[in-house]
C-alpha positions in Angstrom: 91.1 193.6 135.6 92.1 192.2 132.2 95.8 191.6 131.6 97.1 193.7 128.7 99.0 191.6 126.1 101.6 192.7 123.6 101.3 190.1 120.8 104.1 189.1 118.5 103.1 187.0 115.4 106.0 185.4 113.6 106.5 184.4 110.0 106.1 181.0 108.5 104.1 180.9 105.3 100.8 179.0 105.5 101.4 178.2 109.1 100.5 181.8 109.8 96.8 180.7 109.8 97.6 179.2 113.3 97.8 182.8 114.5 94.0 183.1 114.2 93.4 180.2 116.5 96.0 181.7 119.0 94.2 185.0 119.0 90.8 183.4 119.5 92.1 181.5 122.5 93.8 184.5 124.0 90.6 186.5 123.8 88.5 183.6 125.1 90.5 183.7 128.3 89.8 187.4 128.8 93.2 188.9 127.9 93.2 192.2 126.3 95.4 192.4 123.1 96.8 195.9 123.4 99.4 196.0 120.6 100.7 193.7 117.8 103.9 193.3 115.9 104.1 190.9 113.1 106.2 189.6 110.2 105.0 188.1 106.9 101.8 186.1 107.6 102.0 187.4 111.2 101.8 190.9 109.8 98.8 190.0 107.6 96.8 188.3 110.4 97.8 191.0 112.9 96.9 193.8 110.6 93.5 192.3 109.8 92.9 191.8 113.5 93.9 195.3 114.4 91.5 196.6 111.7 88.7 194.6 113.3 88.1 192.3 110.3 89.5 189.0 111.5 86.1 187.2 111.5 85.5 188.2 107.9 89.0 187.1 106.9 88.6 183.7 108.6 85.2 183.1 107.0 86.8 183.7 103.6 89.9 181.5 104.0 87.9 178.7 105.5 85.6 178.8 102.5 88.4 178.2 100.0 88.7 174.8 98.4 91.5 173.6 96.2 90.1 175.1 93.0 89.5 178.5 94.8 93.2 178.5 95.9 94.3 177.7 92.3 92.4 180.6 91.0 94.2 183.0 93.4 97.6 181.9 92.0 98.4 184.7 89.5 101.6 183.3 88.1 104.5 185.7 87.4 107.8 185.2 85.5 109.5 188.2 87.1 111.0 188.4 90.6 108.5 186.0 92.2 106.5 183.0 91.2 103.2 184.7 92.2 102.2 188.4 91.8 99.8 188.3 94.8 97.4 190.8 93.3 94.4 188.4 93.6 95.1 187.4 97.2 95.9 190.9 98.5 93.1 192.3 96.4 90.6 190.2 98.3 92.3 191.2 101.6 91.9 194.9 100.6 88.2 194.3 100.0 87.8 192.8 103.5 89.9 195.4 105.3 89.2 198.5 103.2 91.4 201.5 102.9 92.9 202.3 106.3 96.1 203.7 107.7 98.1 202.1 110.5 97.8 205.1 112.7 94.0 204.8 112.5 93.9 201.2 113.7 92.3 200.5 117.1 95.6 199.3 118.6 99.3 200.0 117.9 100.6 197.9 115.1 104.0 197.1 113.6 104.7 195.2 110.4 108.3 194.2 109.7 109.8 194.0 106.2 113.3 193.8 104.8 114.8 196.4 102.4 117.1 194.6 100.0 118.4 197.8 98.5 119.8 199.2 101.7 120.1 195.8 103.5 118.1 196.8 106.6 115.0 196.0 108.6 112.0 198.2 108.0 109.2 198.8 110.6 105.8 200.0 109.3 104.1 201.9 112.1 102.2 204.4 110.0 100.9 204.8 106.5 98.9 202.4 104.3 98.1 199.2 106.2 97.6 197.3 102.9 101.1 198.2 101.6 102.7 197.3 105.0 101.1 193.9 105.0 102.0 193.2 101.3 105.6 194.2 101.8 106.1 192.2 105.0 104.6 189.1 103.3 106.6 189.3 100.0 108.1 185.9 100.6 111.3 185.7 98.4 110.8 183.4 95.4 107.1 183.1 96.0 105.6 186.6 96.0 107.0 189.5 93.9 108.8 192.2 96.0 107.2 195.6 96.7 109.0 198.6 95.2 108.8 201.8 97.4 110.8 204.6 95.9 114.3 203.2 95.5 113.7 200.4 98.1 112.9 196.8 97.2 110.9 195.4 100.1 110.5 191.7 100.9 109.4 189.4 103.7 110.8 190.6 107.0 111.5 187.0 108.0 114.9 187.1 106.2 116.1 189.5 109.1 113.6 189.2 111.9 111.0 186.3 111.7 109.8 187.0 115.3 109.8 190.8 115.9 109.7 191.1 119.7 111.7 194.3 119.9 108.9 196.6 118.6 106.6 195.7 121.6 109.2 195.7 124.4 108.4 199.4 125.2 104.6 198.9 125.1 104.2 198.7 128.9 101.8 195.8 128.6 101.5 193.2 131.4 102.6 190.3 129.1 104.5 189.7 125.9 103.1 186.7 124.1 105.1 185.5 121.0 104.0 183.0 118.5 106.9 181.1 116.8 105.9 179.3 113.7 109.3 177.7 113.2 109.6 175.4 116.2 111.5 172.2 115.8 110.0 170.6 119.0 106.3 170.0 119.9 106.4 166.7 118.2 103.2 165.4 119.8 101.0 168.0 117.9 99.3 166.9 114.7 97.1 168.7 112.2 93.4 167.7 112.6 92.2 165.7 109.6 89.7 167.4 107.4 88.7 165.5 104.3 88.9 167.3 100.9 88.8 166.0 97.3 92.0 164.2 96.7 92.3 165.1 93.1 92.3 168.8 93.8 94.9 168.4 96.5 97.3 166.5 94.2 96.8 169.1 91.5 97.6 171.9 93.8 100.7 170.2 95.1 101.9 169.5 91.6 101.1 173.1 90.5 103.2 174.5 93.3 106.0 172.2 92.3 105.8 173.4 88.7 105.7 177.1 89.8 109.1 176.5 91.5 110.6 176.1 88.0 109.8 179.6 87.0 113.3 181.0 86.6 114.6 181.9 83.1 116.5 178.7 82.4 113.4 176.6 83.2 110.6 178.9 82.0 109.4 176.8 79.0 109.1 173.6 81.0 107.1 175.5 83.7 104.7 177.1 81.2 104.0 173.7 79.6 103.2 172.1 83.0 100.9 175.0 83.9 99.1 174.6 80.5 98.7 170.9 81.2 97.1 171.6 84.6 94.7 174.0 82.9 93.7 171.4 80.3 93.2 168.8 83.0 90.8 171.0 84.9 88.9 171.8 81.7 88.7 168.1 80.8 87.0 167.4 84.1 84.4 170.0 83.5 85.5 172.4 86.2 84.3 176.0 86.1 87.7 177.3 85.2 88.8 180.8 84.7 92.2 181.3 83.0 94.8 182.6 85.4 98.0 181.8 83.6 100.1 184.8 82.7 101.9 184.1 79.3 105.3 185.7 79.2 106.0 184.7 75.6 104.1 183.4 72.6 105.7 180.0 73.0 103.7 179.4 76.1 100.6 179.1 74.0 102.0 176.2 71.8 100.6 172.8 72.4 102.4 170.9 75.2 103.9 167.5 74.5 101.6 164.6 75.1 102.0 163.1 78.6 103.1 159.8 77.2 105.7 161.4 75.0 107.1 163.5 77.8 108.1 160.6 79.9 107.1 162.4 83.1 105.8 160.2 85.9 102.1 160.6 86.8 100.2 160.3 90.0 97.1 158.1 90.5 94.9 161.0 89.5 96.8 161.7 86.3 98.7 164.8 87.5 102.4 165.0 86.9 104.9 164.3 89.7 107.7 166.8 89.4 110.1 165.0 91.7 110.1 162.1 94.0 113.2 162.7 96.1 114.1 165.7 98.2 112.6 169.1 97.5 109.9 168.9 94.8 111.1 172.0 92.9 113.4 174.9 92.9 110.8 176.8 94.8 110.6 174.1 97.4 114.4 174.1 97.8 114.5 177.9 98.3 111.6 177.8 100.8 113.2 175.0 102.8 116.4 177.0 102.9 114.5 180.1 103.9 112.8 178.1 106.8 116.1 176.8 108.1 117.4 180.4 108.2 114.2 181.6 109.9 114.4 178.9 112.5 117.9 179.9 113.5 117.1 183.7 113.5 113.9 183.1 115.6 116.0 181.4 118.3 118.4 184.4 118.5 115.4 186.8 118.9 113.9 184.6 121.6 117.2 184.4 123.5 117.8 188.2 123.2 114.3 189.3 124.3 112.6 186.3 126.0 108.8 186.8 125.9 106.7 186.1 129.0 104.8 183.4 127.1 106.2 181.6 124.0 103.7 179.6 121.9 105.6 177.2 119.6 103.9 175.9 116.4 106.0 173.1 114.9 107.1 173.8 111.3 106.7 170.2 110.3 102.9 170.4 110.4 102.6 171.8 106.9 104.7 173.0 104.0 105.4 176.7 103.6 102.9 177.2 100.7 100.0 174.9 101.8 97.5 177.8 102.0 94.5 175.5 101.6 94.9 174.2 105.1 93.3 177.1 107.0 90.7 175.2 109.0 93.3 172.7 110.3 95.9 175.3 111.1 93.4 177.5 112.9 92.3 174.6 115.1 95.9 173.6 115.8 96.8 177.1 116.8 93.9 177.2 119.2 95.0 173.8 120.7 98.6 174.8 121.2 97.7 178.2 122.7 95.2 176.5 125.1 97.9 174.1 126.3 100.6 176.8 126.6 98.3 179.2 128.5 97.1 176.5 130.8 100.7 175.8 131.8 101.4 179.5 132.3 98.3 180.1 134.4 98.9 177.0 136.5 102.4 178.2 137.3 101.0 181.6 138.4 98.6 180.0 140.9 
């Protein structure tokens, strides 16, 4: 008889793609995933899996190259660097309109309500809204407004939501922690991609980090320079920059006049020491907090199996590394489940 698993998928930005590899390995071994609780990217992957659309989602994210990812970045100058409408619009197309109570297994998405300063569990209602709220990473994605509540990434309160599955009566609780500081022997597989697009994406995310009022003009100029660089190389480019003010349309200063350092591909380097941008600084601080909170959750409600994905394998917003992270998740899950099963024999 198959063992029934309560699966807990933690938050960790782009590392959440590793959840897909973990799920594949769990199913390959014949375990039955009977319920899921997730936070942030864990809520997104878990919700898509519960809706039976994980294969379609994986096909989509693995097909994205750097330019595809750039086109999904709908820049905002409001309460987050990215609106997220393009990304979650595509997820909506894949999953369709479905309520949580109509999913094939019980599902919980965890978000945080900034207005009332409390944790929110989505266990019914619109799946799409639950995933979007749970994944509203502060500073990166704009919050979700629900009545008088401002909802953001649940990772600020509970990056590894084990409690929602404790009463599930499953045989095993398997938790996937994306903020591990050990597991130093694991490395991302190497998958070659065009270096120019990678550099441009990295520099774009650094410039997006400048999008707070006192640095808005500089950020807009950098984004326009990125757009012009792509056009100059003949890329099939669709404008995706949201102009907040007319000044964003003024010609940017010439690269030589700006004095900004350049990479070997001609893209601008925002910073050479420490965090590359304000966004990077905020996200690093966010990850430190999540790492500490995850340890408290694990100590309070130890899962039967803990799968640790090291946070050093990629930065929080490197969403173009889906194939590598899926493969790494599968590898770590295989090793962890091997050890568990050997101990049971």
